[in-house]
C-alpha positions in Angstrom: 4.7 83.3 22.4 2.5 80.4 22.1 4.5 77.1 20.9 4.4 77.3 17.0 6.0 75.1 14.7 8.9 76.1 12.5 7.4 78.4 9.4 7.0 76.8 5.9 7.3 80.0 4.2 8.3 83.5 4.7 5.9 86.3 5.7 6.5 88.3 2.2 4.6 85.3 0.5 1.4 85.4 2.8 -0.8 87.6 0.6 0.5 88.0 -3.3 -2.4 88.3 -5.5 -2.9 91.8 -6.6 -6.7 91.7 -5.7 -5.9 90.2 -2.3 -3.3 92.9 -1.8 -5.8 95.7 -2.9 -8.3 94.1 -0.6 -5.9 94.2 2.6 -4.9 97.8 1.8 -8.6 99.0 1.7 -9.4 97.1 4.9 -11.6 94.4 3.5 -9.2 91.6 3.9 -8.1 90.8 7.5 -7.4 87.0 7.4 -5.3 84.7 5.2 -5.4 80.8 5.3 -2.7 79.0 4.2 -1.7 75.0 4.4 1.6 76.1 6.1 2.6 78.7 8.8 3.6 82.0 7.3 4.2 84.0 10.2 4.2 84.3 13.9 1.8 86.8 15.8 3.7 90.1 16.1 5.7 90.0 13.0 5.2 92.7 10.5 4.8 92.8 6.7 4.2 95.5 3.9 1.8 95.5 1.1 2.6 98.3 -1.5 4.6 100.2 1.3 1.9 99.8 4.0 2.7 97.9 6.9 0.5 95.4 8.7 0.9 93.4 11.5 -0.1 89.7 12.5 -2.3 89.8 15.3 -3.1 86.1 15.9 -2.5 82.6 14.1 -4.6 79.8 14.7 -5.1 76.2 13.5 -8.3 75.6 11.9 -10.0 73.2 9.6 -11.6 73.7 6.2 -15.2 73.3 7.9 -14.6 75.8 10.3 -14.7 78.5 7.6 -17.7 80.6 7.8 -19.3 83.1 5.4 -17.7 85.7 7.7 -14.5 84.3 7.5 -14.7 84.3 3.8 -15.7 87.7 3.7 -12.7 88.6 6.0 -10.6 86.7 3.2 -11.9 89.4 0.4 -14.2 87.2 -1.0 -17.9 87.9 -1.3 -19.2 84.7 0.6 -18.0 80.8 1.4 -19.2 79.6 -2.0 -17.1 82.2 -3.9 -14.2 81.5 -1.6 -14.5 77.9 -2.0 -14.9 78.1 -5.9 -11.9 80.0 -6.2 -9.7 77.9 -4.1 -10.4 74.9 -5.8 -9.9 76.7 -9.4 -6.5 77.5 -8.1 -5.6 74.2 -6.8 -7.2 71.8 -9.6 -6.2 68.2 -7.9 -7.5 69.7 -4.5 -10.8 68.3 -3.0 -12.4 70.3 -0.1 -12.3 68.0 2.7 -13.7 69.6 5.7 -11.3 67.9 8.3 -8.2 69.3 6.5 -6.2 71.8 8.5 -5.1 75.2 7.7 -3.3 78.1 9.4 -5.3 81.2 9.7 -3.3 84.3 9.9 -5.0 87.4 11.1 -3.8 90.9 10.5 -4.6 94.3 10.9 -3.0 97.6 9.1 -0.7 99.7 11.1 -1.7 103.2 11.2 1.0 105.7 11.5 0.6 108.1 14.3 
């Protein structure tokens, strides 16, 4: 395992908003950015009884987020993603050098 810091929150809080839960279940959401570390690679979690596994965790800046990343977050594009994030966090400013943890995940298909 890569040397990660201690988690700042539990994995069950990684994806909470109902629209984002639905997007993950539908396969339209495969990434979640957080200002803290919520999971390590290999950990599993469930959304509405459906299992998922964290495939990777990386440290990125806000400036690293592309349109494709915003879509993988479950949004139509980067502008919509930025707008919603700033609306959810009214005191936040979008500073490209701010760092976030990117949690990559995939649905575990039952065999």
